[in-house]
N, C-alpha and C positions, 0 to 999 in steps of 0.2 A: 306207420300204423302199427300199434302193438299186436303181438300174436294173441289170438284167443286161446285161452287155456281151458282144460277140462279137469274136473276133480276126479281123483283116483283114490278110492278108499281101500286100504288093505289092512289085514290083521297080521301082526308079527309078535313074537315073544318079547316081553318087556325088557329082558336082558339084551336081546339083539338090538332093539331100538336104542337102548341106552348106549351100547357100544358104537352103533352107527352114528348117533348124534355127537358123541365125543370126537369121532374122526371128522365129521362134517365141520364142527366148530374149530378144530385144529387146522382145517383147510380154509377157514374163513368163510364158510358157507352155511346156509340154513340146511336142515335135514332134507327138506323138500327139494332144494336146489341140488344138493349132493346126490340124492336118489335119481333125480331127473337126468343129471349128467351121466350116471352109471347106466341108465336105460338107453340114453342116446349113444353111448359108447358101444353097448352090446348090439343095438340095432344096426349101426354102421358096420360093425364087424360081421354080422350075419348077412348084410347086403353084399359084402365083398366076397363072400364064400360062393 
């Protein structure tokens, strides 16, 4: 069964978004997937502390 997802709207500087999207594409990911992975990484890190 697929995970249920929730929408998270955020506002960021246009240049920051452009730079992040470039990195995501180079990593073979969508910007949304790339940001999700960053959040997951930080949550796991915080849980281990």
